[in-house]
N, C-alpha and C positions, 0 to 999 in steps of 0.2 A: 228676881223672880220672873218678872215680867218676860225677860229674854228666853227664860227656858220654857215658858208657855208658848210663845211662837216656835221654838224648835218642835215643840210635841205636835203642834198643830200641822208645820210641814211634814214631819213624820207621818203623821195620820193622813196627810192628803196624799203623799207619795205611796204610802202603804196601802191606802184604799184605792188608787189609781191601778197600782200592780194587780190587786185582786180581781178588779173589774175586767183587767186585760187578760187575764188568767182564765176567768170565768168564760169571757167570749172566746178567747181560742180554744178552749176546753170544749165548749158548747159546738164550735165551728168543726172541730176534730171528730166528736161524736155523731155530727150531721154527717160529715164527709165519710165516715166509716160506715155509717148505715145507709148511705146512698148508693155507695160503690157495691154492696152486697157480697155474697160469698164467692161468686165466680171471678172475681178480681184478684181474691187471695190465693185461688188455685193457679190463676196465669204466672204470679211470680214464682211459685213452687216449681212449676214446670220449666220455667225459663232456667232457674238455678241448677234443675237437674240435668237439662240439656248442655249448658255450660260445663258442669263437672264432668259430664261423659267425654266432652272434647278437651279437657284441660291436659296438655301435655306435661305439667308439672306435678302429676299424681302417678303414682304406682299402684298396682294391686298385687297383691300376695294370697297365695291359697293356704288354707288351713284345713286340718282334719275336723270332720264333724264331731260332734260328740259321741255319736254311734260308732264311728269308726276309731275313735280314741278308747273308747270302752272296750270293742272287741280286740284292739290290740293288747290292752292292759288285762284283760281277762284271758287270752291266749299265752300271754307271758307268765301269768300265775298258773295256769293250767301245766305249763311246760315244767315250772319249779315243783308244783306238786307231785307230777309224775316221777321225779326224782326224789321225792319226800324231802323237799327244800322249803324252808320257811322263810319267805322273802317279800319285800314291799316293792311295788312297781309304781312308777309315775310316769305319766305321758305329759309333756309341756308342749305349747305351740311355738312357733318359730320364734316368738318373742320372749319364750322364756316362760311363759306364764303357764301354770299348774292347770291342766285340763281334766285329768283324771287321774286318781292316786287308789291303789287297792294295797291294803295291808293284809298279808295273808295270815290264817291262823298260826299263832306262836311266832310271829316275825318279831325279832328283837326291836326295842324301842329306838334305836339309833338309825334303824334301816329306812323309816319313812323319809327322814330329811337326806340322807345320803343318796336315795333314789332318785330325789327332786333334784338335787345338784349334779349327779351324774347325767340325767336327761337334758339338763341345760347344758352343761358343758359339751355334750354331744352334738346338740343342734347349734349351739354358738360356732363350733369349729367344722361342722359337717363332716364329723369323722369319728369312728368309735373312740370310747375313752381309752381303751387300752393301747391305741396308737398315740394318742396324746400324751399318756402317761410317759412314753418314751420320749418324747420331745422335752421333757423336763430337765434332761441333762443338758441340752443345749441353751434353754431358756428357764432357769429355775425360778424365775419371779412370775412366770404364769400361774402358779398355784396361789399368787397372791390376790388374783382377780376376785372380787367378790362373788359368791353365789356358785362357784365352781368346785369340782371334784375329780382331780386328775388320777382316779383309780378305774380300772375296768370295771365294766358293768353297764355303760350307756351306749347306744346305737342310735345314730340320725335316722328318721325318715325322710325320703326326699321324693320331691316330684319333678320331672323334667331337669333332673341333674341338681336341682334348688333344694336345700334342707327347709323342710315344713313343719317339722316337729321333732323330738327326741323322747327315746323311752329310756327310763332308768331303772336298773335292778340293784336292790342290796340286801344282804342277810345270809347267800349262801357263803360256805367256807371259803370259797375262792372268787376272785374277780372274775376268771374265766367262765366260772358257771353263770355267775350274774349275766355276763355279756352273752352266753349262750341263750339264755332266758330272754333277754332283751331281742336278741335277733329272731328268736321265734314270735314275737310281738310284731316285728316289722313284717316278717313273712306272711303273717295273717293277714295284712292288709293287702296282699297281693291276691288272694283267694278271692 
């Protein structure tokens, strides 16, 4: 029993010393933080921003604004409605993330997801999905890539030759019509 008491005393002494050291360091840190003020906090942020701007290990990409994506989606839907077609429209960014979707009145339940997949496919390969559908004869395993749909109805949006978005349409009786409407959305961005 006596031995156990000594170990407990040592444990208490070590623990107590650690607590005193932590409090001292914590107090010093608090003192240092209050002594430096807010101006020092802004200086490292400015240095980081400057370093990031000069970093040659990063790239920048162009994305449609939400206003432009909405304009393109609405122009696409308007083109379909002029021909009495009930479709869904999706606009995705360069990374395939959905920016805007519009489901026209009376569009089928399958059209929503199909439009997103067509948009994703068009931006991924920077080509209309009707062209990509033709490539399946040479590479049938393309259709196995998750999130893609190799049916006509998707059109890429480009800036300086690089894909920045995709517009997908689904629900018309043919993929050619879907793609015609998607191209109307792309054209609206040029106006």
